[in-house]
TINU-346518 format. One line per 4 residues: number of its first residue (from 1); for each residue y, x, z of N, C-alpha, C. Coordinates in steps of 0.2 Angstrom, whole numbers, plus 2048, in hexadecimal, padded with zeros to 3 digits. Each point is the difference from the previous one (the first is absolute). Layout:
N
NUM) Y,X,Z,Y,X,Z,Y,X,Z | ...
//
This chain:
408
1) 7AA,3E2,1F3,7FA,803,802,7FF,7FF,808 | 7F9,801,802,7FE,7FE,807,804,805,805 | 802,7FE,805,803,804,805,7FC,800,806 | 801,806,804,7FC,801,806,803,7FF,806
5) 801,7F9,802,803,7FE,806,7FB,7FD,804 | 7FF,803,806,7FC,7FD,806,803,802,806 | 803,7FB,804,803,801,806,7FD,7FC,806 | 800,802,806,7FE,7FD,805,805,800,806
9) 801,7FA,803,804,7FF,806,7FD,7FC,805 | 803,7FF,806,7FD,7FC,805,805,7FA,801 | 7FD,7FA,801,804,7FA,801,800,800,808 | 806,802,802,801,800,808,806,7FC,802
13) 7FF,7FD,806,805,7FC,803,806,804,802 | 7FF,806,801,805,805,802,805,801,7FB | 7FE,7FF,7F9,804,801,7FB,803,7F9,7FD | 7FF,7FB,804,802,7F9,7FF,7FC,7FC,7FB
17) 7FA,803,7FF,7FB,7FD,7FB,7FB,7FB,803 | 7FD,7FC,7FC,7FB,7FB,802,7FB,800,7FB | 7F9,7FF,802,7FB,800,7FC,800,7F9,7FC | 802,7FB,803,800,7F9,7FD,805,800,7FB
21) 806,803,802,806,800,7FB,7FE,804,7FA | 7FD,806,801,7FE,804,7FA,7FB,7FC,7FC | 7FB,7FD,803,7FB,7FC,7FC,803,7FB,7FC | 804,7FC,803,804,7FA,7FD,803,803,7F9
25) 804,805,801,804,803,7FB,7FB,802,7FA | 7FB,804,802,7FB,802,7FB,7FC,7FB,7FC | 7FE,7FA,804,7FD,7FB,7FD,804,7FB,7FD | 807,801,800,805,7FB,7FD,7FE,7F9,803
29) 7FF,800,807,7FE,7F9,803,804,7FE,806 | 7FF,7FA,802,803,7FE,806,7FB,800,806 | 802,804,805,7FC,801,806,803,7FE,806 | 7FC,7FE,805,803,7FF,807,7FF,806,804
33) 805,802,803,800,806,804,800,7FE,807 | 7F9,7FF,803,7FF,7FD,806,804,803,806 | 800,807,800,802,804,806,808,7FE,801 | 803,7FF,7FB,808,7FE,800,801,7F9,7FF
37) 7FB,7FC,7FF,801,7F9,7FE,805,7FE,7FB | 7FF,804,7FA,804,7FE,7FB,7FC,801,7F9 | 803,7FD,7FB,7FD,800,7F9,803,805,7FC | 7FC,804,7FC,802,805,7FB,7FE,7FE,7FA
41) 805,7FF,7FB,7FF,7FD,7FA,802,804,7FA | 7FB,803,7FD,801,804,7FA,7FD,7FD,7FA | 7FF,7F9,800,7FC,7FD,7FB,804,800,7F9 | 806,801,800,804,800,7FA,800,807,7FC
45) 7FD,805,804,800,807,7FD,7FB,800,7FB | 802,803,7FA,7FC,801,7FA,7FC,807,800 | 7FB,800,7FB,7FD,807,7FF,7F9,800,802 | 7FE,7FB,804,7F9,801,803,7FB,7FE,7FA
49) 7FB,805,7FF,7FB,7FF,7FB,7F9,7FF,802 | 7FF,803,806,7F9,800,803,800,802,807 | 7FC,7FC,804,800,802,807,7F9,7FF,803 | 7FF,804,805,7F9,800,803,801,802,808
53) 7FC,7FC,804,7FF,802,807,7F9,801,801 | 7FE,806,801,7F8,802,800,7FF,803,807 | 7FA,7FE,802,7FD,803,807,7FA,804,7FF | 7FF,805,804,7FA,804,800,7F9,7FC,800
57) 7FB,803,7FD,7F9,7FC,800,7FE,7FE,807 | 801,804,805,7FE,7FF,807,805,7FC,804 | 805,7FD,7FD,806,7FD,804,7FD,7FB,805 | 803,7FF,806,7FD,7FC,805,801,7F8,7FE
61) 7FD,7FC,804,7FF,7F9,7FE,807,7FD,801 | 804,802,805,807,7FC,801,804,801,7FA | 800,806,7FD,804,801,7FA,7FE,7FC,7FA | 7F9,800,7FF,7FD,7FC,7FA,802,7F9,801
65) 800,7FD,806,802,7F9,801,807,7FF,7FF | 804,805,802,807,7FF,800,803,800,7F8 | 7FC,803,7FC,803,800,7F9,7FC,7FB,7FB | 7FA,7FD,803,7FC,7FC,7FC,804,7FA,7FE
69) 7FF,7FF,7F9,803,7FA,7FD,808,800,800 | 803,806,801,807,801,7FF,802,803,7FA | 806,7FF,7FE,802,804,7FA,802,807,802 | 801,805,7FB,801,807,802,806,800,804
73) 806,7FD,7FF,806,801,804,7FF,7FD,806 | 7FC,7FA,801,7FF,7FD,807,7FB,804,804 | 7FC,804,7FD,7FB,804,804,805,806,802 | 804,803,7FC,804,805,802,805,7FE,806
77) 803,7FA,7FF,804,7FD,805,7FC,800,807 | 7FA,7FD,800,7FD,7FF,806,7FE,807,803 | 7FE,805,7FC,7FE,806,803,805,804,803 | 806,801,7FC,805,804,803,804,7FC,806
81) 800,7FA,800,802,7FC,806,7FC,802,806 | 7F9,801,7FF,7FC,802,806,801,807,802 | 802,804,7FB,801,807,801,807,801,804 | 805,7FC,7FE,806,7FF,804,7FF,7FE,807
85) 7FC,7FB,801,7FF,7FD,807,7FC,806,804 | 7FC,803,7FD,7FC,805,804,804,806,802 | 805,802,7FC,804,806,802,806,7FE,804 | 800,802,806,805,7FE,805,806,804,800
89) 800,807,7FF,806,804,800,805,7FF,7FC | 806,801,802,806,7FF,7FC,801,805,7FA | 7FC,805,800,800,805,7FB,7FA,801,7FD | 7FB,7FB,800,7FA,800,7FE,7FF,802,7F8
93) 7FB,804,7FF,7FE,801,7F9,7FB,7FB,7FE | 802,7FC,7FA,7FC,7FA,7FE,7FB,801,7FB | 802,804,7FB,7FC,801,7FA,802,806,7FC | 7FC,802,7FC,801,806,7FB,802,7FC,7F9
97) 806,803,7FE,802,7FD,7FA,800,805,7FA | 7FD,7FE,7FB,7FF,805,7FA,803,7FD,7FA | 804,804,7FC,803,7FE,7FA,7FD,804,7FA | 7FE,7FE,7FB,7FC,803,7FB,803,7FE,7F9
101) 802,805,7FC,802,7FF,7F9,7FA,7FF,7FC | 7FF,7FB,7FC,7FA,7FF,7FB,802,803,7F9 | 7FB,802,7FC,802,803,7FA,801,7FA,7FB | 805,801,7FC,802,7FC,7FA,7FB,800,7FB
105) 7FC,805,800,7FB,801,7FA,7FA,7FB,801 | 7FF,7FE,806,7FA,7FB,802,803,7F9,7FF | 7FC,7FB,7FE,801,7F9,800,800,7FE,807 | 803,7FA,801,800,7FD,807,7F9,7FF,803
109) 7FB,7FE,7FC,7F9,7FF,802,7FD,807,802 | 802,805,7FC,7FD,807,801,803,803,807 | 807,7FE,801,803,803,806,7FD,7FC,806 | 7FE,7FA,7FF,7FD,7FC,806,7F9,803,802
113) 7FD,801,7FA,7F9,804,801,801,806,804 | 805,804,7FE,801,807,803,802,7FF,808 | 804,7FB,801,802,7FF,807,7F9,7FD,804 | 7FD,7FC,7FD,7FA,7FE,804,7FB,805,801
117) 7FF,805,7FC,7FC,806,801,802,804,805 | 807,801,800,803,805,805,7FF,7FD,807 | 802,7F9,801,800,7FD,806,7F9,800,803 | 7FB,7FE,7FC,7F9,800,802,7FD,807,803
121) 802,805,7FC,7FE,807,802,803,803,805 | 807,7FF,801,804,804,805,802,7FC,806 | 800,7F9,7FF,803,7FC,806,7FA,7FC,803 | 7FD,7FC,7FC,7FB,7FB,803,7FA,804,803
125) 7FE,806,7FC,7FB,804,803,802,803,806 | 806,801,802,802,802,807,801,7FB,805 | 7FE,7FA,7FE,800,7FA,805,807,7FD,801 | 805,802,7FB,807,7FD,800,800,7FA,7FC
129) 805,7FC,802,802,7FA,7FC,805,802,7FB | 800,7FE,7FA,805,801,7FB,803,7FA,7FD | 806,800,801,805,7FA,7FD,804,803,7FB | 7FE,7FE,7FA,804,804,7FA,803,7FB,7FB
133) 805,801,7FD,803,7FC,7FB,802,805,7FA | 800,7FD,7FA,802,803,7FA,806,7FD,7FD | 806,804,800,806,7FD,7FE,801,803,7F9 | 801,7FC,7FB,801,802,7F9,807,800,7FE
137) 804,804,803,807,801,7FE,800,803,7F9 | 805,7FE,7FC,800,803,7F9,801,808,800 | 7FC,803,7FD,800,808,800,7FE,803,807 | 7FE,7FC,805,7FF,803,806,7FA,7FC,804
141) 7FA,800,7FD,7FB,7FC,804,7FE,804,806 | 7FF,7FD,805,7FE,804,806,7FD,7FB,805 | 7FD,803,805,7FC,7FD,805,803,801,807 | 800,7FB,804,802,801,807,7F9,7FE,804
145) 7FE,805,804,7FA,7FF,804,801,801,808 | 7FE,7FB,803,800,801,808,7F9,800,803 | 800,805,805,7F9,802,803,801,7FF,807 | 7FA,7FF,803,800,800,808,800,807,803
149) 803,800,806,800,806,804,7FB,800,805 | 7FD,7FB,802,7FB,7FF,805,7F9,7FE,7FD | 7FB,803,803,7F9,7FD,7FE,7FF,7F9,802 | 7FC,7FC,7FC,7FE,7F9,802,7FB,800,805
153) 800,7FC,805,7FB,7FF,805,7FD,7F9,800 | 7FB,7FE,803,7FE,7FA,800,804,7FA,803 | 805,803,804,805,7FB,803,807,801,7FE | 801,805,7FC,807,802,7FE,801,806,7FD
157) 804,805,804,802,806,7FD,7FE,806,805 | 7FE,805,7FE,7FE,806,804,806,805,801 | 7FF,805,803,805,805,802,803,804,7F9 | 806,802,800,802,804,7FA,7FE,807,800
161) 7FE,802,806,7FE,807,801,7F9,800,802 | 7FC,804,7FC,7F8,800,801,7FE,808,802 | 7FB,801,803,7FE,807,802,7FE,803,7F9 | 801,807,800,7FE,804,7FA,7F9,802,801
165) 7FC,7FE,7FB,7F8,801,801,7FF,808,7FF | 7FB,802,803,7FE,807,7FF,7FA,800,7FB | 7FD,806,7FF,7FA,801,7FC,7FA,7FC,802 | 800,800,807,7FA,7FD,803,801,7F8,801
169) 806,7FE,7FE,801,7F8,801,804,7FF,806 | 801,804,805,803,7FF,806,808,802,7FF | 804,7FD,804,807,801,7FF,802,808,802 | 804,802,7FC,803,807,801,804,800,806
173) 800,806,804,804,800,806,804,807,800 | 806,800,803,804,806,801,7FD,804,805 | 803,806,801,7FD,805,804,801,7FD,808 | 804,7FC,801,801,7FD,806,7FB,7FA,801
177) 7FC,7FF,7FB,7FB,7FA,801,802,7F9,7FE | 806,800,7FD,803,7F9,7FE,7FE,7FF,7F9 | 7FE,7F9,7FF,7FE,7FE,7F9,806,800,7FC | 7FF,803,7FA,805,800,7FA,800,7FA,7FC
181) 806,7FD,7FF,800,7FA,7FC,804,801,7FA | 7FF,7FB,7FB,804,800,7FA,801,7F9,7FE | 805,7FF,7FB,802,7F9,7FE,7FA,7FE,7FC | 7FE,7FA,801,7FB,7FC,7FC,801,800,7F9
185) 807,7FE,7FF,802,7FE,7F9,802,807,7FC | 7FF,806,803,802,806,7FD,807,802,802 | 802,806,800,806,803,801,803,803,7FA | 806,804,801,804,802,7FB,7FC,806,7FC
189) 7FB,803,803,7FC,805,7FD,7FB,7FD,7FB | 7FE,7FA,801,7FC,7FC,7FC,803,7FD,7F9 | 807,801,800,803,7FC,7FB,7FE,803,7F9 | 800,807,7FF,7FF,803,7FA,7F9,7FE,7FD
193) 7FB,800,805,7F9,7FE,7FE,800,7F9,7FD | 804,7FB,804,800,7F9,7FE,804,800,7F9 | 805,804,7FF,804,800,7FA,7FC,802,7FA | 7FC,806,801,7FC,803,7FB,7FB,7FB,7FE
197) 7FD,7FC,805,7FB,7FC,7FE,803,7FA,7FB | 806,7FE,801,803,7FC,7FB,800,803,7F9 | 803,806,800,801,803,7F9,7F9,801,7FD | 7FB,802,804,7F9,800,7FD,7FE,7FA,7FD
201) 801,7FA,803,7FE,7FA,7FD,804,7FE,7FA | 807,801,801,804,7FF,7FA,7FE,804,7FA | 7FF,806,801,7FE,804,7FA,7F9,7FE,7FD | 7FB,7FE,805,7FA,7FD,7FE,801,7FA,7FB
205) 804,7FB,802,801,7FA,7FD,804,801,7F9 | 804,805,800,803,801,7FA,7FB,803,7FB | 7FB,804,802,7FB,803,7FC,7FB,7FB,7FD | 7FE,7FB,805,7FB,7FB,7FE,803,7FB,7FB
209) 807,7FF,800,803,7FC,7FB,803,803,7FA | 7FD,806,7FF,802,804,7FA,807,802,7FF | 803,802,806,807,802,7FF,800,808,802 | 803,803,7FB,800,808,801,806,802,804
213) 800,7FF,806,805,801,805,7FD,802,807 | 804,805,803,7FD,802,807,807,800,804 | 800,7FD,806,805,800,804,7FF,805,806 | 805,805,801,7FF,805,805,805,7FE,806
217) 7FD,7FF,805,804,7FE,806,804,805,804 | 7FE,807,7FE,803,805,803,807,801,7FF | 804,804,804,807,801,7FF,800,805,7FA | 807,800,7FD,801,805,7FB,7FE,807,802
221) 802,802,806,7FF,807,802,7F9,802,800 | 7FB,7FB,802,7F9,801,801,7FD,800,7F9 | 803,7FD,7FB,7FE,800,7F9,803,806,7FC | 804,803,803,803,806,7FD,805,7FE,7FA
225) 804,7FB,801,805,7FD,7FC,807,802,803 | 804,803,7FC,806,802,803,806,7FB,800 | 7FE,7FA,803,805,7FB,801,801,7FE,807 | 805,7FD,802,801,7FD,807,7FE,7F9,800
229) 7FD,7FE,805,7FD,7F9,801,806,7FB,800 | 7FF,7FA,7FC,805,7FB,801,7FE,7FB,805 | 804,7FB,801,7FF,7FB,806,7FE,7FA,7FD | 7FB,7FC,803,7FE,7FA,7FE,805,7FB,804
233) 805,7FD,7FC,805,7FC,803,7FE,7F9,803 | 7FA,7FD,7FD,7FE,7FA,802,804,7FA,7FC | 7FD,7FA,801,802,7FA,7FC,807,7FE,803 | 801,800,806,806,7FE,803,806,805,7FF
237) 7FF,806,800,805,805,7FF,802,800,7F8 | 7FB,7FF,7FC,801,800,7F9,804,7FA,7FE | 7FF,7FA,804,804,7FA,7FE,807,801,803 | 801,804,805,807,801,802,804,805,7FC
241) 7FC,804,7FD,803,805,7FB,802,7FC,7FA | 7FC,7FB,7FD,802,7FC,7FA,806,7FC,802 | 801,7FD,806,806,7FD,802,806,804,800 | 7FF,806,802,806,805,801,802,802,7F9
245) 7FB,801,7FB,802,801,7F9,804,7FB,7FD | 7FE,7F9,802,803,7FB,7FD,807,7FE,804 | 802,804,805,806,7FF,803,800,7FB,806 | 7FA,7FD,801,7FF,7FB,805,800,803,807
249) 7FE,806,801,7FF,803,807,802,808,7FF | 802,803,805,801,807,800,7FD,803,807 | 7F9,800,7FF,7FC,802,806,801,808,801 | 801,802,806,800,807,801,7F9,803,803
253) 7FC,801,7FB,7F9,802,802,7FF,807,7FE | 7FE,804,805,7FF,807,7FF,7FA,801,7FC | 7FB,7FC,800,7FA,801,7FC,802,800,7F8 | 805,7FB,7FE,802,800,7F9,803,807,7FE
257) 804,802,805,804,807,7FE,7FB,806,800 | 7FB,800,805,7FB,805,800,7FB,7FF,7FA | 7FF,7FA,7FE,7FC,7FF,7FA,803,803,7F9 | 806,7FE,800,804,803,7FA,801,807,800
261) 801,803,806,800,807,800,7FA,804,7FE | 7FA,7FD,802,7FA,803,7FE,7FE,7FF,7F9 | 802,7FA,7FD,7FF,7FF,7F9,804,805,7FC | 807,801,802,804,805,7FD,7FD,807,800
265) 7FD,802,805,7FD,806,801,7FA,801,7FB | 7FC,7FB,800,7FA,800,7FC,803,800,7F8 | 805,7FC,7FF,802,800,7F9,803,808,7FE | 803,803,805,802,807,7FF,7FA,804,7FE
269) 7FB,800,804,7FA,804,800,7FD,7FF,7F9 | 800,7F9,7FE,7FC,7FF,7F9,805,802,7FB | 806,800,800,805,803,7FB,7FE,808,7FF | 7FF,803,806,7FE,807,800,7F9,801,7FD
273) 7FC,7FC,802,7F9,801,7FE,7FD,7F9,7FE | 801,7FE,7FA,7FD,7F9,7FD,7F8,800,801 | 7FD,805,800,7F9,800,801,7FD,7FD,806 | 805,7FF,805,7FE,7FD,806,7FE,7F8,7FF
277) 802,7FD,7FB,7FE,7FA,7FE,7F9,7FF,7FE | 7FE,806,7FC,7F9,800,7FE,7FB,801,806 | 803,804,805,7FC,801,806,7FF,7F9,804 | 805,7FC,800,7FF,7F9,803,7FB,7FC,7FC
281) 801,800,7F9,7FC,7FB,7FC,7F8,802,801 | 7FF,807,7FF,7F9,802,800,7FD,800,806 | 803,7FE,806,7FD,7FF,806,7FD,7F8,800 | 803,7FC,7FB,7FE,7F9,800,7FB,7FF,7FA
285) 802,803,7FA,7FC,7FF,7FA,7FF,806,7FC | 7FA,800,7FD,7FE,806,7FC,802,7FF,7F9 | 801,7FA,7FE,803,7FF,7F9,805,7FB,801 | 806,801,7FD,806,7FC,801,804,7FF,7F9
289) 805,7FC,801,805,800,7FA,807,800,801 | 804,800,7FB,807,801,802,803,7FB,805 | 7FE,7FA,800,802,7FB,805,7FF,802,807 | 7FA,803,801,7FE,802,807,805,806,802
293) 802,804,7FB,805,805,802,806,7FD,801 | 802,7FB,7FD,807,7FD,801,800,7FC,807 | 7FA,7FD,802,800,7FD,806,801,805,806 | 7FC,805,800,801,805,805,807,803,800
297) 803,802,7FA,806,802,800,806,7FC,803 | 7FF,7F9,7FF,804,7FB,802,801,7FF,807 | 7FA,803,804,801,7FF,807,805,805,803 | 802,805,7FC,805,804,803,807,801,7FC
301) 800,7FD,7FA,806,801,7FC,802,7FA,7FD | 806,7FE,802,803,7F9,7FE,805,801,7FA | 803,806,7FF,805,801,7FB,7FD,800,7F9 | 802,7FC,7FB,7FC,7FF,7FA,800,806,7FC
305) 806,804,7FF,800,806,7FC,7FC,805,803 | 800,801,807,7FC,805,803,7F8,7FE,7FF | 7FF,7FA,801,7F9,7FE,7FF,7FD,801,7F9 | 804,7FF,7FB,7FD,801,7F9,800,808,7FF
309) 804,804,803,800,807,7FF,7FA,803,803 | 7FE,7FD,806,7FA,803,804,7FA,7FD,7FD | 800,7FA,7FE,7FA,7FD,7FC,7FE,805,7FA | 805,801,7FC,7FF,804,7FA,7FD,807,802
313) 803,803,806,7FE,807,802,7F9,800,802 | 7FE,7FA,804,7F9,800,802,7FB,7FF,7FB | 802,7FC,7FB,7FB,7FF,7FA,800,806,7FB | 805,804,801,7FF,806,7FC,7FE,806,804
317) 7FD,7FF,806,7FE,805,804,7FA,804,7FD | 7FF,806,800,7FA,804,7FD,7FA,7FF,804 | 801,7FD,807,7FA,7FE,804,7FD,7FA,7FD | 803,7FC,7FC,7FE,7F9,7FE,7FB,801,7FA
321) 7FB,7FC,800,7FB,800,7FA,7FF,7F9,7FD | 801,7FF,7FA,800,7FA,7FD,7F8,7FF,7FD | 7FD,7FB,803,7F9,7FE,7FF,7FF,7FC,7FA | 805,7FB,7FF,800,7FB,7FB,807,7FE,7FE
325) 801,800,7F9,807,7FE,7FE,801,7F9,801 | 806,7FE,7FF,802,7F9,800,7FD,7FC,7FA | 7FD,7FA,801,7FD,7FD,7FA,800,7F8,801 | 7FF,7FD,7FB,7FF,7F8,801,7F8,7FF,800
329) 7FE,7FC,805,7F9,7FE,801,7FE,7FB,7FA | 7FB,802,7FD,7FD,7FC,7FB,7FD,7F9,802 | 7FE,801,807,7FD,7FA,803,805,7FB,802 | 806,802,803,805,7FC,803,806,7FF,7FC
333) 801,805,7FC,807,800,7FC,806,803,804 | 7FE,802,806,806,802,805,800,808,800 | 807,802,801,801,807,800,7FD,803,806 | 7FC,805,800,7FD,804,805,804,807,801
337) 803,801,806,804,806,801,7FB,806,800 | 803,806,7FF,7FC,806,7FF,7FD,801,807 | 7FA,803,800,7FD,802,807,801,807,801 | 802,801,806,802,807,802,7FC,802,806
341) 7FF,807,801,7FE,803,806,803,807,801 | 7FD,804,804,803,807,801,7FB,805,7FF | 802,806,7FE,7FB,806,7FF,7FC,801,806 | 804,7FF,806,7FC,802,806,7FB,7FB,802
345) 801,7F9,7FE,7FA,7FC,801,7FA,801,7FC | 802,802,7F9,7FA,801,7FC,7FC,806,802 | 804,805,803,7FC,806,803,7FC,7FE,806 | 803,7FC,804,7FC,7FD,806,7FA,7FC,7FE
349) 801,7FC,7FB,7FA,7FC,7FE,7FB,804,7FD | 802,805,7FC,7FB,804,7FC,7FC,804,806 | 804,803,805,7FC,803,805,7FB,7FC,804 | 802,7FA,801,7FC,7FB,804,7F9,7FF,7FB
353) 801,7FF,7FA,7FB,7FF,7FB,7FB,806,800 | 803,806,800,7FC,806,800,7FC,801,806 | 803,7FE,806,7FD,801,806,7FA,7FB,801 | 801,7FA,7FD,7FB,7FB,800,7FA,802,7FC
357) 801,803,7FA,7FB,802,7FC,7FC,806,803 | 804,804,804,7FC,806,803,7FC,7FD,806 | 802,7FB,803,7FC,7FD,806,7FA,7FD,7FD | 801,7FC,7FB,7FA,7FC,7FD,7FB,805,7FE
361) 801,806,7FF,7FB,805,7FD,7FD,803,806 | 802,7FF,806,7FD,803,806,7FC,7FB,804 | 7FB,802,804,7FC,7FC,804,7FF,802,807 | 801,7FB,804,7FE,802,808,801,7F9,803
365) 7FE,800,807,802,7FA,804,7FC,7FA,7FE | 7FB,800,7FB,7FD,7FA,7FE,7FC,7FD,806 | 800,7F9,800,7FC,7FC,805,7F9,7FF,7FD | 7FB,802,805,7F9,800,7FE,7FE,7F9,7FE
369) 7FB,7FF,7FB,7FE,7F9,7FE,7FD,7FC,805 | 7FC,804,805,7FD,7FD,805,805,7FC,805 | 805,804,801,806,7FD,804,803,7FA,7FD | 801,800,7F9,803,7FA,7FD,7FB,7FA,800
373) 7F9,802,7FF,7FB,7FA,800,800,7FD,807 | 801,804,806,801,7FC,806,806,7FC,801 | 805,802,7FD,807,7FC,800,7FF,7FA,7FC | 7FD,801,7FA,7FF,7FA,7FC,7FB,7FB,803
377) 7FB,802,804,7FB,7FC,804,804,7FC,805 | 805,802,803,804,7FD,805,805,7FB,7FD | 802,801,7FA,805,7FC,7FC,7FD,7FD,7FA | 7FB,7FB,800,7FC,7FE,7FB,804,7FC,7FB
381) 806,7FD,802,804,7FC,7FC,804,804,7FB | 800,806,800,804,804,7FB,7FD,7FF,7F9 | 804,7FF,7FB,7FE,7FF,7F9,7FE,807,7FD | 7FC,7FF,7FB,7FF,806,7FC,806,804,7FE
385) 805,7FD,7FE,806,803,7FE,803,804,806 | 800,7FD,806,803,803,806,7FB,806,802 | 7FA,7FF,7FF,7FB,806,802,802,806,7FB | 800,7FE,7FA,802,806,7FB,806,803,802
389) 805,7FD,802,807,803,801,7FF,804,806 | 7FC,7FE,805,7FF,804,806,7FC,807,7FF | 7FB,7FF,7FC,7FC,806,7FE,804,805,7FC | 805,7FD,7FC,804,805,7FC,805,803,804
393) 803,7FD,805,805,803,804,7FD,805,805 | 7FA,7FE,802,7FC,804,805,7FC,806,7FD | 801,801,7F9,7FC,805,7FD,802,807,801 | 7FE,805,7FD,801,807,801,807,802,7FD
397) 803,7FD,7FB,806,802,7FD,806,800,806 | 804,805,800,805,800,805,806,7FC,7FF | 800,7FC,7FA,805,7FB,7FF,7FD,7FA,7FC | 801,7FA,802,7FD,7FA,7FD,805,7FB,801
401) 800,7FB,7FB,804,7FB,800,7FC,7F9,7FD | 802,7FB,803,7FE,7F9,7FE,806,7FC,7FE | 800,7FE,7FA,805,7FC,7FD,7FE,7F9,800 | 805,7FB,803,7FE,7F9,7FF,806,7FC,803
405) 7FF,7FA,801,805,7FB,802,800,801,808 | 806,801,802,801,800,808,7FD,7FB,803 | 7FC,801,806,7FD,7FB,804,7FA,7FD,7FD | 7FE,802,7FA,7F9,7FE,7FD,7FA,802,804
//
């Protein structure tokens, strides 16, 4: 099932990192690191499925000329070398680095469309450069995204800090009369907005592709789920764990120990209250099957005997409701698992339907026809179907819906 992983870090020289090295690793490419006069070669690295280096619509001419007729990796190499040359400090911050887990439920083409949508809406629209790659690791499709920390100017890069604008368009000032500044690329307080925008786009693309699944990026505590958060170990740490299990290494990593402690605590809580598994599933799906229950349970329970015991307890829960029994599809001849939901979800959906019916029978806030005619006069290219949809939504009914293909 899709996981909600979205993390942001800063590529900083103070941490021993380099923008060119990071780009070469992500693009699985060979790049010249001009600042240190050396070559970085990751061309043998596997897993790269798709790559893009995209610039905002109003990007300056020097940047357009720099990447013209270059491959994606070559454009990335040229750009990040220029960033490295511009930044002089030994502890300079070079780029914002974002790692995003992609849903297994979407195809590669659908995930690429999801990323292109997110990048256009949240990055290019802000005047930032977006350098992103899609790594298709087995069971772990993910994106690495690098973004600029400075605004683009006609001859290079601007300041990282910009004046905070007031309601009148002028810079805000302190009581002492000094101009207030903020980071152009956003600060820690902007992270949640940026992260929420990703989950909004993710859930939108799941919906338009007909997948009955919703990803909630909030913590367990905010969702009201009585479990402790586990740790995202990452690809490198997971590889070390596999080597340790095979007896090839014995890494002393506190993260592994903490992760196991948290999984054990969650397993204990699920043993005490198996319905917690239903809480997790119904945050993602309104209709599910036994395999979905098993997948969620497997996140926290490794012991085979305990796993089967808890699975049976969850499936026998009085909160569970069977919508459709297991059967063989006459169209495909394949076994179709029983479809399940919960009594709570049925009550919730029934309540939503009742409120929708109540609203549809009330009228207020309608837009006058004369106003609509003026709007239509300014937008003559609207089709009759589009005009009908606008008239319907702008009518007197307090709830109105238009059903159609997304983007039509």
